N, C-alpha and C positions, 0 to 999 in steps of 0.2 A: 499854602503858609510858608510851608518848609520848603518848597521851591523857591519860593522868593528871596528867602533867606539864603539861600545857598548864591542864589545869582549875585545878592549883594558882596557879600563874601568874594566871590572870586571875582568882581569889578573890585574888589580894594586891594586887591591881591597885586591884581594886573599894576593898577596905578604904582602902587608903593616899588615894583618891580622896574616901571619905569623910569621913577625919579630916583633911584639908587645911583650912585655913581660907581661908573666902572673901578676896580682895582688897579692900582699904578703897578706896571711893569716891572719898574724895579724896585716894588713893595707887595711879594706875595703874600698872599692869604697865611695866616701861617697855620691854619687847618691842612692847606693844599698841601696834597702828596704828589712827587713828580710820578711822569708815568714811567713802567720800566723801559728800559731800553728797546730800541727794535733790533730782532735777533740775527745777526750777522750770518748771511746765507754763502753757501759756496756758489760758486761759478754755476755747477751742473743744477743746484737748486734753482739757483736765479735761471739759467737757462731753460728749466724745465716750468718754473713760473711763467716765463714769456713764451714759451710755444702753447700754454694752456689757454691765457688769455687770447693769442691770436686767433686759437681754436674759437674764440668764444666772441672775437671780433665779427661786427658787423662789416663785412667787407663792400664797398659800394657794387662792386659784380654782383651780387646775389642778388640786387633786385632787377638788374639789366633782364627784360623780356629773354624768354628760351627760344629758339626756332629748331627746325627740322629742315634745315639746309646742308647740312653735313652730306647727307643722303637722299636722294630722289627716287621716283621709279622711272620706269619707261614710259609711263605714259604722261611723262611731267613735260617730254620734249614738245613742242608747236611748231607743228610742220604742217598744219593746212594753210592754204591759201585765203585770202579776204573773201575770193568770191566762189570758194569751195562750200557747199550745202551738205548736210549728213555725213561732217567729217567726222572720224572716230579719233582722233588725235594721234593716228600710229605713228611711232620712233619713226625715226629717220634709218638707213638701210646700215648697219655694219659697213665697212672699209677697211681692208688691210692697212697697217698701221707698222708699219718699219722703222720708228725711232732714228729717221738720218734726217728730221729736218735739222739738227745742229750740227751734224757732224760738221768735223774740222775737216775730213778728207772728201774730193768727190768720190763715190760712192765704188764709179767704172773702176776704181784701183785697187780697191779689196777684191781677192779671188775668192769666189762662195766657199763655204765650209758645211760640212754635213753634221746632219743634224740626229738628232736622237732615232728618226725614224728610215734612217741610211739613204736621206735624200737633203740638195743641197738645202739651209736652211732659208735661203731667203729666197725659192724659189717654191719650196713646197706650203699648200694650202694649212696642210695638216697641224704644221710647226710654225702656222703663222698668228699673230694677235691681231683684235680685231676691235676696232673701235667707233664710236658715233663720234659723229666731223661736227658735234653740236654740244649746246649746253643746257641741261633741263631746265626747265623754268622754274624760281623757287630754288635753285642752288647759289650759295653766299659765296661771296668772295671771301680771299682772304683778311683776315684781323691783322695780321703780320707779315712782311714780305709780301713778295707779288711773284706772278708769272714773269711778265716782263722784266723788273729787276733779274732775276734769277735766269733769264733765257729757255724756261719748259715752257714747253706746249700747251699752253690754259684754253686751249679750243676745241679740245675732245675729250668725252665723259667714255666707261666703261662700266661692262657690264660682266658676270663672272665666269658668261659664257664665251665673252671675248678673249676676256682680259687669262684664262685660265684653263681652257677646254684641249690647249696645246699640250699640258701641263700633266693629266692625266684626271681633270676634275670627275669623271662620270665616277673611276674606281671610287669616291670618298662620299660622293652621293647615295651611296647604295651602304645597308647596315651589313653588309658582309663584305668587307672593302678586300678580302682575300679571294675571295670567290669570283667578284669582280675583276680582281688585277689579272686573273687569267682569261678572261675575257677581254682583255684590251688590246688598241691596234698597238702598243708597247710594251714588250717584259721590261719593267724600267729596273729589276733587280741586273737584269744583263746589260745596260747603259752603262758603257765607263766614259765617266764623263772625262774623266784626266786626258784617255787616248783621244778624244774629238778636238779636247784644245789644246794638246798638244800638236796633233794632226794639221788644225786650223792656224796657229800660228807657222808652224813649218812651211805650209802652204804659203804664206801672208811672209815669211821671212826677209823677203827681197826689201819691205815696206821699214824694218827695224834696223837699227842701226847694229854692227858686228856687235856680238858679246864673246870676250875670253871664257874657253868653256871652265868650268871648277876641277880644280886640282883631283885627282883619286882619293886621295888623302882627308880629302876636306871633310872636320866633322858636319855628319848630317843629324836631322832627325830622326829618319829612320830611314828604312832601305824601300820606304815604297815609292818615292819621286823616281828612283836610280833606273826603274828599266824603261822610263819613257826618254831617258838622255840619247839612246840609239834614232830616237825620229829627227834630232836636230840634223842629221846626216843625211837625211834621202832628200832627191830633189825634188823642188817644188811641182805641184799638178799641174802648172799651165804656164806657155811662154810667156807672158807680161814682163815685160821689161822693167822693173821697180827699181834699175840700179837709179834711174835717174829722179827719180824721187826723194824729194826730203823727207830724210829718217825718222819715224813714226817712234816716239816715246811710249812704252807697256808699262801697264799697272797692273800690279797685284790685288784682290779684292782680296782682303783674310778674315775669313767668317771664325771668330772666338767660340767653341763648343767646349764642353767638360764630360768626363762620364758619368753617366747618371743623368745628360738631360733629356727632355721629354722632347722627341719626333715627332711631331705634331702633324696631318696632313698637309697645312698650311704652311708649316716650317718646308716638309720638304718638295713642296710645289713653286716657293718662296726662290729656291734655291736652285732649283730646275730652269726658273723663268731667266733669274740673274747669269746664268754661266750661258743660256741659248741666248738673251738678248744684249748682253754686254759682251761677253764674249766670242762667241761663236758669228752674231752678227755684225761684228765688227772686225771679223776678220783674224781675231787674236791680239788684240789690241790691251783688250782685258784679259785677265784670266784669274779663275776664283780656288780658292781654297779653304779648306777646313782645318782650323789648327785646333788637334784635338786636349786639351788639357788631362791630362792624365793624373788625375788627384790622389792615387795607390805612388807613393813613391817605392816602393820594391818592385813596381814592374819593370823589368829594363826596356828601354827604349832605342837604344844606338845602333845605328848599321851592324848587320852580319847576325841580328838576333833575330829569333822568328816571333821573339813576345808580342812586335808591335803589331803584326798582321793579326793576332788572335785577338785583342785589344781592341784593334779598329772594327773587326768582324763583329768581337761583341756589342760595341757601343755607336756604329754608324751605320746606315741602312749599304747593302751592298753597292748601288750605284752609283755612292760619294765615295767609295774605298780609295780610287786611284787620284781622288784629291784632297786625301786625307794626309796631313802628318804632326805627328804626336811630339808632344811636349811636357814636361814636369817642373816642381818647384826648386827640383835639386839642382835639375839642368843650370837655373837661372843661379842660383847660389853659387853652383862651379864658374859660370860665365862671368857674374861678378862678386866673387869673393872678397873683395874691399867693401860691398856692401848686404853683406847675407842677408842680414834681418830686411831689406826692403826689398826681397826679392820675391813676390809672393802678388798672384795676378790682382787682386783689390787696389795695391798702391802702385804697381809695377808690370802692369800690361804691356806695355811698349819697351821692355828688355825681349819679350822672345818676337816683336815686329825689328827690332835691332837684327837680332841673330837670324833670322829669316834672310834680311835684308843681304847681309854678310855671304848668306851662302845661294842667292840668289840675283846674279848681278845682270840678270836679265830684263830687269823691272828699273823702271826710275821713281815709280812711284808706289803708293801703298796703302790702302784703307783699311783701317781697323774697324771692320764691321760689328755691329753686334745681331747676335742670333735673333734678338725677338725684335731685328727692326723692317719693317714693308715698305716696300712703294706700290701705288695703286697703279702708276704709268708704267710708260714703256723703260725698262731699266738704260737703255741706252741714249735716251733722251736725257735722261736723269744725270750719266757719269760726262756726257759728254758737255751739258750745261755746268755743271761743276767744274769742271777743266776751263771751258772757254773764259765761264768767268773770271777764275783765279789768272787767267793769265792777261785778260784785259784791263785790271784794272792798275789803275796808277800809284805808287807808292805814297804820292802825298796826298797828307788826309787818309791815309788809308787806316790806319791804328785807331784812328777818332771812328771812324765811321763803325768798322769792327765793333767799338766797345758798345755799341747801341744797337736796341731793338729796329731795326727799318719798317715803319709805320707809315706807307705812301700817301694817308691821308695827313698826315702832321708832317712827314718832309720834302713831301713833292714828288719828282722824275729823280731818280739813284743816281744818274751820272751826272744831271747839273743842279739841281734845287739842293740836292743833300751833302751834296760836296759845300755846298758855299753856307749853308747854314752851320753844318759842325765846325767848318771854319773859323764863322765869324763866332759862335758863341762857345767853344773850347780853348782858350790860351794856350793849352798843357799838349803842344803838339810834339808828336814822334819825326826825329827825321835821322834817318839811319839807327846804329846799334845804342843805346841806353849805356851811361856808365854804371858798373857792377864791377866793386872790388872783389879781386880773385879771378876775372874772368877777361882773358883776352878776345874780343872780338874776330870774329873768323869769315866773317859776311863782305861782302862788298862795301863802299864809304860812298856817300851821295856825290856825284857829279858836278855838283852844282849847291848853293846856297836854296832853300826851300822856296825863299821869297821870289827869285830866279826862274824859279822849277813852274813849267803853265802844265802841271798833269801829265809831265811826259816821261821821267824816271818810271819802271815799272813796267809800261804799256808792254807787253809781247812777252814779259818776262813770267814763267813758268810760277804759282805761288808754291811756298814750302810747307805753308800750314791752310788748308780750307777747315773751319768747322763747321755747322749746324747751328748755332746758337753765338750770342757776343762772346766776345775777349774781352771779358769784362776786368778791372783793375780789382783784384782782391781787399786791396787796402782800405781798413774802416766797414767792410762790410763785414756779416755773421755767418759766411758763408763755413760749412760743416768741418773743410778741409784748406781754409787759407793758409794757415802755418804752419803746413807739412810741409818744409824743408832744412834739406843739412848739410850741411859744409862749406856753406858760403858765412864769409866773416860778418857781412850786414847783419845776418840773420832775420828776422821779421820785417827791417825796411831795405832789404831785397827787394825789387821792383818788379812785380812778375803778373801775369795775368791767367785765364783759365777759362774755358768754354767745357760746359756742362751739355752733353756726356760725353766720355774718353771716348767719341768717334768721330774719325775726320780723315782727308787725306793729309799725308806726310808726303815729302820729298826725298831720295836717298842724302840728299847734302842735310837735312835736320836731322835725320835717322844716325849719320857719323857723327855729328855734334854732339846730339843724345850720348851717343856709344863713350865719345869722347869724354864728355861732361863725367858721366858715368866710371869709367876706368880707370881715365890719369889723373883728374880732378877732384877725385870722391864728393862730387854735385849731385845731390839728386831732390827732385819735385814731385808732389803728387801725382798723380797721373793726367788728372782733368788740366794739370797746369804747365807739364813737362814739353811738349812740343813748342805752342805760342808762345811758353816763357824764354825758352831757347831762342826763338827766331825774335824776340823784342830783345836781348842780351846781343846775340853776335848780328845783329843787321840784313838779318833776314826776311823775304817776302810774306806776311799773314797777314790773312783775312778771314769773314764770316760770309757763307753763302746765305743770299738772302730768299732761300725755299716759302713756296707757300704753308701760314702756319694758320689752320682755323681754329675759332670758337666756336661752341655751341649757344652763345646768347649773343645779342649786338649789345657790340661795348661800343662806346660814346669815342671817338678820338682822344678826348682829355684825359680819360679813364686810362686810355691804354697806355698814353706819354708820361703820367705820373703814375701807374703803378710800377710799367715796367722800363722805364726811365727816369727813374725818379732823381738820382744822384747829380751830383752839382755836373753845371754845363750840359744836362742833359743826356748823361750815362748812364749804362745801366750799372755799372758797379760804382764802389770809391764812398759809398755811404752805407750807414746800418741798417737802412731797412729796404735795402735792395732786393727785388723778387726772388735774389739767390740766396739770400739770408736765411736761415733754419728757418725759422718764424713765420716768411712771408714767403714761401715754395706755394702756397697752397691757389694763387691766382692760375697756377700751370697748369693744376688740375680740369680746367676751363679749356683745355688746348690740345691741340691734336700732336705736339711732337715734345713731351716732356719726360722724363723716366718715373713721373710721376702721376701723368693723364690720364686721365680717365674718361677720352673720348676715343682715343688711338683705336682698342679693344672692339668698341662696339659699332665702330666706323666699317672695322674690317671685316666682322662678323655679319653685318648686314650685307656686305659685297657676297658676301661666301653664299648667302640665303638661309642664314640664321639670324634669327630676331635677340634683336639686344635693346633693351627700355622699351619693349611695347611697338618698338618699330622693326621693320624686316620680318623676312621670315616666311613661311606659305603664305598665311591667310592674309597678310600685306599685302602680297605681292598678286596674291590672287584680285586685289583692289586695285593697287597703282601699277603692279608690270614687273620686272626685276630692277632688284635694287639697280642703282645708276651710281657713279662717281666719280669726280674731278680727281686727276692725278694729283697725288699729295705723299708727303714721307710720314709713317705713321711710328709712334714707339710710345709705350711697350704694347707687343701684340704677341701673348701667351697660350698657345694651345688653343686659338681659333676654332677651330676645329677638332668633333669628336675622336677622328680614328687614330690611332697612335702606333709607331713602328716599332717590332721586340725584334730580337734573333729568330722569334716563332713565328713571325708574320706580323701584318694589321692584324688590328684589334678597334672596335669601339671600347671607348672608356664606359662605364655601367651608368654613368648619372646623365650619358650622353655632350659631355661637357669638354 
């Protein structure tokens, strides 16, 4: 009975509430107490709240199925004929791969160079790189960028034997690498890569344009490079008449390292590969240097002092001593005293590149190359592809194309469909230098109106900046360093572009302008905006290289476009929710190229025969064969292999990682 009474009482209450009129918004109830005002958050607190909310956000890509197509095994090669019985799926034979597929020159014009084994590197099988001329079943295509658009050979695959056997892989596959070093076919500590590169360039010097010698009193980083200058006066090693050839422009690849950096086995093999494949195989067109940042400013580093050699011996493996040049922050502050507060590597790594260029007039182009970047393919194929791409791009629409992630399934063919679509959807078109208060453009003026140009201007012109992600418009984004610029009267309204990370190829022309803007105009911009923004202000040629970027899961084209090109008119930047904004970068963890990538390291470890994420390693390879990967650019890769170098020799870490 009590339950019935309670039920009736509840019904009555509900009917009363339903028949009660709401209070007028103009006449609040006398007893109502207004809520307390919301606390005012600082920008830092608001940013932290937003980032925390983003971490909890259920991104659409989290529901996409994960695949295992970034790495495969040799058993995944399908070489069986349709009529072949009892085929065990044996892998195809490894073939010698010289990286000449996209070479700009005829290989017969290149004078053969000597490798670390004392043999001509393009004739020695021991120095050769070996590839599978096939793609294993189950290997995925890139999610963004493409082999075709970039001009990289995508028809091949590599395992660790073919890729790294020439660079001492066996030494690091033993628990005691120091003992194995002594039994190696090469005593790597006695290899002088600087001498090999200098002799190679000298043998091919008739291919290169003549360069005026540096003056004796020119300020140098250290006394290390001076001993190689005499090699420039030696006669060429063969009688090929190269004087009639068009002169080849040379490129310096500058690897930034610091005192205390970990020289893991994979880092050492990577630099060996870069020198052998890019420098020696090209006949000196490329040359590799290590720029050692000496953090202790009390150590003297200039010419005529013995300390640089001792510092290099302490922090750099012996084989790389002859390619190392040293610098410190005190040097940058001296060079750019008018902006000493900005002269440090986190903000201004280009300053040391600018000074290197002034001391090395033999080079026309310069790469700033991060120590933890790896390429799984042949380096000559990669660097020639970058150079070719930059030269072949027309200026018309180049900023609009470079301001997006190229997604083939969305944009179509790069040199046809993509040109048309970006022009149709984006009304804001850059043609020549943009107007910036306080900047007098120093680049070329357009030869004609943009509408009158049939994608002709710029074709055949070398690019002044080539980056590896979009040169995005930072305005409207919440990228961390969007407002890091100084000395510009327009302040935050100054037009600017950024490319993450601060790795790419610059021309001497843009470095000269960067140096001028720093030292004469007092203008400075954060590292990841500086070269491409100078191109924007001065009317130089700037582009983004559409190299293949892979994901660990199956994205839909629509999701890729909305995530990575979600800005106005299909841009990567220009809006608050850009994938480069501080709270929205998490999608990049899926990808093989970004500073926060979680895929780069596992891919490279599996390639080296190491288990990563329950894939790869001895047990996995017993079932599927050696790990095989397609050519791809990876970042970051830090200490992928257990062996580490110290002045006392090679040792494995206790953890085995």
